[in-house]
C-alpha positions as CSV (number, residue, x, y, z in Angstrom):
1,M,108.1,111.2,133.4
2,D,106.7,113.9,130.9
3,G,103.7,112.4,128.9
4,S,105.3,113.3,125.7
5,M,108.0,110.5,126.5
6,V,105.1,108.1,126.1
7,P,104.3,107.0,122.8
8,A,101.0,107.3,121.8
9,I,98.3,106.3,119.1
10,G,99.2,107.9,115.9
11,D,102.7,109.3,116.6
12,G,104.3,106.8,114.0
13,K,105.6,105.3,117.0
14,S,105.4,101.4,118.3
15,T,101.9,101.7,120.8
16,H,102.2,98.2,121.5
17,P,101.6,97.6,125.7
18,L,104.7,95.4,125.9
19,K,106.5,97.5,124.2
20,L,105.8,100.4,126.7
21,F,106.4,97.9,129.6
22,D,109.9,97.2,127.7
23,I,110.7,100.7,127.7
24,A,109.9,101.3,131.8
25,R,112.0,98.1,132.7
26,S,114.7,99.7,130.4
27,Q,114.8,102.5,132.9
28,D,113.9,100.4,136.0
29,R,111.0,102.4,136.9
30,F,107.6,101.0,137.3
31,L,104.8,101.0,134.5
32,T,102.4,103.4,135.9
33,A,98.6,102.8,134.5
34,C,95.2,104.7,135.0
35,A,92.8,102.1,136.9
36,P,89.5,101.6,135.0
37,M,86.9,103.6,136.6
38,V,82.7,103.4,136.3
39,R,82.2,107.1,135.0
40,Y,85.4,108.6,135.6
41,S,87.9,107.2,132.9
42,K,86.6,109.6,130.1
43,L,89.0,110.8,127.3
44,A,89.5,114.2,129.4
45,F,90.8,112.6,132.2
46,R,92.8,109.9,130.2
47,Q,94.5,112.4,128.2
48,T,94.9,114.3,131.5
49,V,96.7,111.4,133.3
50,H,98.8,111.0,130.4
51,H,99.9,114.5,129.9
52,Y,101.6,114.0,133.2
53,G,103.5,110.6,133.0
54,T,100.9,107.8,133.3
55,D,101.9,105.0,130.6
56,L,98.8,103.1,130.1
57,S,94.9,104.1,131.1
58,W,92.3,101.8,131.2
59,T,88.6,103.2,129.9
60,P,85.9,102.2,132.4
61,M,84.3,98.8,132.0
62,I,82.3,98.5,129.0
63,L,79.8,95.5,128.1
64,A,80.7,93.6,125.6
65,K,77.2,92.8,124.6
66,E,75.8,96.1,125.2
67,F,79.0,97.5,123.1
68,N,78.4,94.7,120.6
69,R,74.3,95.7,120.1
70,S,74.1,99.5,120.6
71,S,76.0,101.9,118.2
72,F,74.7,104.5,121.4
73,A,76.9,102.3,123.5
74,R,80.0,102.6,121.6
75,D,79.6,105.9,120.6
76,G,78.7,107.0,124.4
77,D,81.4,104.6,126.4
78,L,84.4,104.8,124.4
79,T,85.6,108.3,123.4
80,I,88.7,108.5,121.6
81,N,90.6,111.5,119.7
82,T,90.4,112.0,116.0
83,A,92.4,114.8,115.8
84,G,95.8,113.6,116.5
85,P,97.6,110.9,119.0
86,Q,96.0,109.7,121.6
87,P,97.1,108.3,125.0
88,P,98.1,104.6,125.2
89,T,94.8,103.0,126.1
90,I,93.4,99.4,127.2
91,L,89.7,98.9,126.4
92,Q,88.1,96.9,129.8
93,F,85.2,95.2,129.0
94,G,82.8,93.0,130.8
95,A,81.9,89.7,129.7
96,N,80.6,86.1,129.9
97,S,80.7,84.7,126.5
98,P,83.9,84.2,124.2
99,R,81.9,85.0,120.9
100,E,80.6,88.5,122.9
101,L,84.1,89.2,124.1
102,A,85.8,88.8,120.5
103,R,83.0,90.4,118.6
104,A,83.4,93.7,120.7
105,S,86.9,93.4,120.9
106,L,87.0,93.2,117.2
107,L,84.4,96.4,116.9
108,A,87.2,98.5,119.2
109,I,90.7,97.2,118.4
110,P,91.5,100.0,115.8
111,W,90.7,102.7,118.3
112,V,93.0,101.3,121.3
113,N,96.1,99.6,122.1
114,G,94.7,96.6,124.1
115,V,91.5,94.7,125.4
116,D,91.2,93.5,129.3
117,L,88.6,91.1,130.7
118,N,87.3,92.4,133.6
119,C,87.5,89.5,136.4
120,G,87.6,91.7,139.6
121,C,84.3,93.7,139.7
122,P,82.9,93.0,143.0
123,Q,79.6,94.5,142.9
124,S,76.9,92.3,143.2
125,W,74.7,93.1,139.9
126,A,77.9,92.1,137.9
127,C,78.6,88.9,139.8
128,A,75.1,87.7,139.6
129,E,75.4,88.1,135.5
130,T,78.8,86.3,135.6
131,L,80.8,89.1,135.3
132,G,83.7,90.5,137.1
133,A,84.9,88.7,140.4
134,A,82.2,86.0,139.8
135,L,84.9,84.9,136.7
136,M,87.2,83.8,139.3
137,N,85.4,80.8,139.7
138,Q,85.0,80.2,136.0
139,R,88.8,79.9,135.0
140,E,88.0,77.8,131.8
141,L,85.5,80.2,130.7
142,V,88.0,82.9,131.1
143,R,90.7,81.0,129.6
144,D,88.1,80.4,126.4
145,M,87.0,83.8,126.2
146,V,90.8,85.5,125.8
147,L,91.2,82.5,123.5
148,E,88.6,83.2,120.9
149,T,89.5,86.7,121.1
150,R,92.9,86.3,120.5
151,S,92.1,84.3,117.4
152,T,89.6,86.4,116.3
153,L,91.6,89.3,116.1
154,A,94.4,87.4,114.4
155,D,91.9,86.3,111.6
156,A,91.2,89.7,110.9
157,G,94.7,90.5,110.6
158,W,95.7,92.2,113.9
159,H,98.9,91.1,115.4
160,V,98.5,89.6,118.4
161,G,101.2,87.4,118.8
162,I,102.4,88.7,122.0
163,D,106.1,89.2,122.3
164,K,106.9,88.8,118.7
165,D,104.3,91.2,117.8
166,K,105.3,94.0,119.7
167,E,107.4,96.1,117.4
168,S,104.1,96.3,115.3
169,A,102.1,99.1,114.3
170,T,98.9,96.5,114.4
171,G,100.5,94.8,117.5
172,R,97.5,94.9,120.3
173,S,97.3,93.1,123.5
174,V,94.9,91.1,125.3
175,S,94.9,90.9,129.2
176,V,92.8,90.2,132.1
177,K,92.8,92.0,135.7
178,I,91.9,89.9,138.4
179,R,91.0,89.6,142.2
180,I,92.5,86.5,144.1
181,H,90.5,83.5,146.4
182,D,91.5,83.2,150.4
183,D,92.9,80.0,149.5
184,L,95.8,81.1,147.0
185,R,96.0,77.7,145.6
186,R,92.6,78.5,143.9
187,T,94.1,81.6,142.4
188,M,97.1,79.8,141.1
189,D,95.0,77.2,139.4
190,W,92.9,80.1,137.9
191,I,96.2,81.7,136.4
192,D,97.9,78.5,135.2
193,T,94.4,77.6,133.0
194,V,94.0,81.1,131.6
195,I,98.1,81.4,131.1
196,G,98.0,78.0,129.4
197,D,101.4,77.0,127.7
198,P,104.0,79.3,129.6
199,N,106.2,79.4,126.0
200,N,103.3,80.4,124.3
201,R,100.9,82.4,126.9
202,N,97.1,83.2,125.9
203,V,97.3,86.7,127.5
204,D,100.0,89.2,127.4
205,W,99.9,90.6,131.0
206,I,98.1,90.5,134.2
207,T,96.8,92.6,136.8
208,I,96.2,91.6,140.3
209,H,94.2,93.0,142.8
210,P,95.0,91.3,146.0
211,R,91.8,91.4,147.6
212,T,89.1,89.1,147.7
213,R,85.9,89.5,146.0
214,S,84.6,90.4,149.3
215,T,87.5,92.6,150.9
216,P,86.1,96.4,151.3
217,S,88.5,98.4,149.9
218,T,89.1,100.1,153.4
219,T,91.1,97.1,154.3
220,P,94.7,97.1,153.0
221,I,95.8,94.9,150.0
222,R,97.4,91.4,151.1
223,E,100.9,92.3,150.4
224,D,101.9,88.8,150.9
225,A,99.3,87.1,148.3
226,L,100.8,89.9,145.7
227,A,104.5,88.9,146.3
228,I,103.9,85.2,146.3
229,L,101.9,85.5,142.8
230,A,104.6,87.9,141.5
231,E,107.3,85.8,142.5
232,K,105.9,82.6,140.7
233,Y,104.3,84.4,137.8
234,S,106.7,87.5,136.8
235,P,108.9,84.8,135.0
236,I,106.5,84.1,132.7
237,L,104.5,87.7,132.0
238,P,104.2,91.4,133.4
239,V,102.6,91.6,136.8
240,L,100.8,94.6,137.3
241,L,99.6,95.7,140.6
242,S,95.9,97.2,141.4
243,G,95.2,98.6,144.5
244,D,96.3,100.9,147.3
245,V,98.8,103.1,145.1
246,F,98.0,106.4,146.2
247,D,101.4,107.9,146.7
248,A,104.5,107.5,144.4
249,S,106.9,107.7,147.2
250,A,105.1,105.1,149.7
251,L,104.2,102.3,147.4
252,P,102.1,99.2,149.2
253,F,104.9,96.9,148.9
254,Q,108.4,96.4,149.5
255,A,111.7,95.8,147.7
256,S,112.5,92.2,148.1
257,T,116.3,91.5,149.4
258,P,117.2,88.1,147.8
259,A,120.8,88.0,148.5
260,T,122.3,84.4,149.0
261,Q,126.1,83.7,150.5
262,E,127.0,83.4,146.9
263,T,125.6,87.2,146.1
264,L,126.8,88.6,149.6
265,T,129.4,91.4,149.2
266,L,130.7,93.6,151.8
267,N,128.2,96.6,150.8
268,D,125.7,94.1,152.3
269,I,127.6,93.6,155.6
270,L,128.1,97.2,156.2
271,P,125.7,99.8,157.5
272,R,124.3,101.8,155.1
273,D,121.5,104.2,154.0
274,K,118.8,102.5,153.0
275,T,117.0,104.7,150.7
276,D,116.4,102.6,147.7
277,G,112.6,101.9,147.4
278,P,111.0,99.3,145.5
279,K,111.5,98.9,141.5
280,P,111.3,96.4,138.9
281,S,114.8,95.4,139.6
282,N,114.4,94.6,143.3
283,T,110.8,93.4,142.6
284,N,108.8,90.8,140.6
285,I,106.4,93.7,139.8
286,A,106.4,95.3,136.5
287,G,104.3,98.1,137.4
288,F,101.2,99.2,138.7
289,M,97.7,101.4,138.6
290,S,96.2,103.6,140.7
291,A,92.5,104.6,140.7
292,R,91.6,107.2,143.9
293,G,95.1,108.5,143.9
294,L,95.0,109.9,140.2
295,L,91.4,110.9,140.6
296,S,92.7,113.3,143.5
297,N,96.0,114.1,142.0
298,P,96.1,113.4,138.3
299,A,99.9,114.5,138.5
300,L,100.3,111.6,140.9
301,F,103.2,110.0,138.3
302,G,104.2,113.2,137.0
303,G,106.6,114.3,140.5
304,H,103.7,115.9,142.4
305,S,102.4,114.9,145.9
306,T,99.7,116.9,145.6
307,C,97.5,118.3,142.8
308,P,98.9,121.4,141.2
309,W,96.5,123.8,139.6
310,E,98.1,123.2,136.4
311,A,96.5,119.8,136.5
312,V,93.4,121.2,137.0
313,E,93.3,124.0,134.1
314,Y,94.9,121.1,132.2
315,F,91.9,119.0,132.6
316,M,89.3,122.0,132.1
317,N,91.1,122.6,128.7
318,R,90.5,118.6,127.9
319,V,86.9,118.8,128.7
320,A,86.6,121.7,126.4
321,R,87.9,119.7,123.6
322,A,86.2,116.0,124.5
323,P,83.0,117.3,126.7
324,I,82.0,115.4,129.4
325,P,78.3,116.2,131.8
326,F,78.9,119.0,133.8
327,K,78.3,116.9,136.8
328,L,81.0,114.6,136.1
329,T,83.4,117.3,135.1
330,L,82.5,119.0,138.8
331,H,83.6,115.9,140.4
332,H,86.9,115.8,138.9
333,V,87.5,119.2,140.0
334,H,86.3,118.7,143.5
335,E,88.4,115.6,144.0
336,M,91.4,117.5,142.6
337,V,91.3,120.6,144.8
338,S,90.3,118.9,147.8
339,P,93.3,116.8,150.1
340,G,94.7,114.1,148.3
341,M,95.0,110.3,149.5
342,G,98.6,110.5,149.8
343,K,100.6,111.7,152.7
344,D,100.3,115.3,151.9
345,K,97.0,116.3,152.6
346,T,97.7,119.9,151.1
347,A,94.2,121.1,149.4
348,L,94.0,124.0,146.5
349,L,90.6,125.0,148.3
350,D,90.0,125.0,152.0
351,R,86.2,123.3,153.2
352,K,84.1,126.7,152.6
353,E,85.8,127.1,149.0
354,R,84.9,123.4,148.3
355,A,81.1,124.0,149.6
356,Q,80.6,126.9,147.3
357,L,82.4,125.1,144.0
358,N,79.6,121.8,145.1
359,R,77.0,124.7,144.8
360,L,77.5,125.5,141.1
361,T,75.2,124.4,138.7
362,N,76.7,125.0,135.7
363,M,79.8,125.0,133.3
364,F,79.8,128.7,132.8
365,D,79.8,129.2,136.8
366,L,82.3,126.7,137.3
367,I,84.6,128.3,134.8
368,D,84.2,131.9,136.6
369,F,84.9,130.0,139.9
370,L,88.1,128.6,138.8
371,D,89.0,131.8,137.0
372,V,88.4,133.7,140.4
373,K,89.9,131.2,142.7
374,I,93.4,130.6,140.5
375,A,93.8,134.2,140.1
376,E,93.8,134.2,144.0
377,K,95.9,131.6,144.4
378,T,98.5,131.8,142.1
379,G,98.4,135.4,140.8
380,Q,97.9,134.6,137.4
381,N,94.9,136.0,135.3
382,G,92.8,133.5,136.2
383,M,92.7,129.7,134.1
384,R,94.3,129.5,131.3
385,R,92.6,128.1,127.9
386,D,95.9,127.8,125.9
387,L,97.2,124.2,127.6
């Protein structure tokens, strides 16, 4: 889907994330999201993935305590587009205090579509500070954090009434992103506590990364755990998947087949081509987010199995308007021109060319390098400057 079809802040349309879930569901497609990535979910990249159809983009995790106390942290960590509409954005906070999360959310909320609490980061430094995945052992604390945040925003005049406020121009969301426990009963107890009353829930949606705190990213997600949790909680709120989304045509979960005797038809009995893949109407999943998949192919949700040269050009045009450090830009470009994470391993540059790329030391040389390579590979007159 083209990014122009997705409402953005400043375009006069409803920008509440739940509205985006509704739009996707009405088209029987999954809502797509760019996962929070340390250093990499900056504005230029969020604008690029939005251009290629990503519905929602998360910022990198920002520490609420530092965000509250330092204007440098606010200016450096949260970059927005003031010249026009910006992509729908969820700011993810790392926090362990209701007051800190509520204060940071109030500072940020005019510039984003919602705030999200990170309860999934497995890094040891975060867990040592009772941040990230450590919060999966602190369900009452998480409940208190989302409740105080929602109350603080409401007192300041923001519409955080979940479904009843999703058409409001000042409607904003409060959500959580979690991992799972080895014993799924603990995960269910945690989710039940954080959601509260299902008819008046405390969070707009939940993002589930179906790995435990100690499970490495090289181990596939637990599809069985995802299926159990999605079936239980999808009637209450949207469930978003995080993990192992590298190829839009090969998702890490299956379509459900809930046919019973009452619903069995001739079409269920006769042999037929099983071409229907998973979608919201045949799963309990409302959408999914990608991190490494989008990093290597920002056009992943725009119908491209591998990264096209146009995406590299579009990203560089965004960097020119929303600058990021050179080494970060170089890493982004290297990921885009390398073999992707999906089934198609076609690369824009071969190994020798990528080695040349990595030896560059400044933005001027990078632009010159891309001018030459794009001219060689596409026949056009270097990298376009007007995208």
